[in-house]
C-alpha positions in Angstrom: 36.2 135.6 45.9 35.3 132.1 44.7 33.0 131.7 41.7 29.8 129.9 42.4 30.9 127.0 40.0 34.1 126.6 42.0 32.4 126.8 45.3 30.0 124.0 44.4 32.9 121.8 43.2 34.7 122.5 46.5 31.7 121.8 48.6 30.9 118.6 46.7 34.4 117.1 46.5 36.5 118.8 49.2 34.0 118.9 52.2 33.6 115.2 52.5 37.4 114.7 52.7 37.7 117.6 55.3 35.0 115.8 57.3 37.0 112.5 57.2 40.2 114.2 58.2 38.5 116.1 61.1 36.8 113.0 62.4 39.2 110.3 61.9 42.1 109.0 64.2 43.9 107.3 61.2 44.2 107.9 57.5 43.4 105.2 54.9 46.9 103.8 55.4 46.6 103.5 59.1 48.7 106.5 59.9 47.7 108.7 62.7 46.0 112.0 61.8 47.7 114.8 63.6 45.9 117.4 65.6 47.3 120.1 63.2 45.7 118.4 60.4 42.4 118.0 62.1 42.5 121.8 63.2 43.2 122.8 59.6 40.6 120.6 58.2 38.0 122.3 60.5 39.2 125.8 59.7 39.1 125.1 56.0 35.7 123.5 56.2 34.4 126.4 58.1 35.7 129.0 55.5 34.1 126.9 52.6 30.8 126.8 54.4 30.7 130.5 55.2 32.1 131.7 51.8 29.7 134.1 50.0 28.8 133.4 46.7 29.4 136.4 44.5 
């Protein structure tokens, strides 16, 4: 279980990065973003968005 404080930090700081990875074709250095990276970002984002606050 994730504490409410940690969940808030994750949602505020990690979700924007996951969104960028999932929707970008290249990273900030111009390298291709792999399909595996996109799939992982989407899965992690789903878990964070559906995590219960305990």
